[in-house]
C-alpha angles and dihedrals in degrees: 000000000000119000122184132193130201141171122209099210115110091013129109117227088250093056094041096052091038091058091049092048093047091050092051093236113182099183138024120211112199108214096178119118091216114036101164102063117136086229089067094074109181090003097069110127101254096038092047093050090052096045093047092054096043100040105035106004093242129147124239129217134168116216112184092178085072091055130083120251119264089249091055091049092048092048091053101038102031107023097036102230091163132244097273093057092043091050092049092049094046093048089053091048091054090051092050091047090046090219091178087068097035093059121054110233094224091059089062098046107117090359130129125225110222129207134148103251112104092217125049093212094085100025131101091229088073090051091050092050094047093045092052091046088056092049098044130050127250100008120158118195125206123182109209111221 
C-alpha cells in the first residue's frame, strides 16, 4: 500500500496538482480540522474537490477523525506547548479514536493526506501516516515536496 502526504502552503496550484499527478494519486483525504478558510486559496474544500476531479480525476474526502482537536491546535500554535508535547498528545488521540479501525485501509491506498503545513516534519499528517503504517501491514509512505 502506498500512502502519500502533502501540504499546500508555499505551493502554486500548478506545482501542487503536478505533484499529485506525477505520484499517481487517486484520492485526497483532507485531514485539516478547518478546510474552508479563506487562507486556503485553491485548497478550500469545495474548490479542491472540483480541481481534483477536473485536473487529475481524483476523489476528495474530509476526515476530521484524522485531525487534532481545536484545543490541541490552539495549544500548539497559540500557547506554544512545543512540538514534542503536541506530538505526544496527538498520538494518544489517534489511539483513543482507534483511527486504524475507523478508516478502511483500501480507501487510503494510493491516497494523499492533505494538510496546510509545507513540510511534513512538523505536521500531524506525518503522524497520521506513520501511525497507520505501524498499525497496518506493508504501508509505504511518501511525503510529496
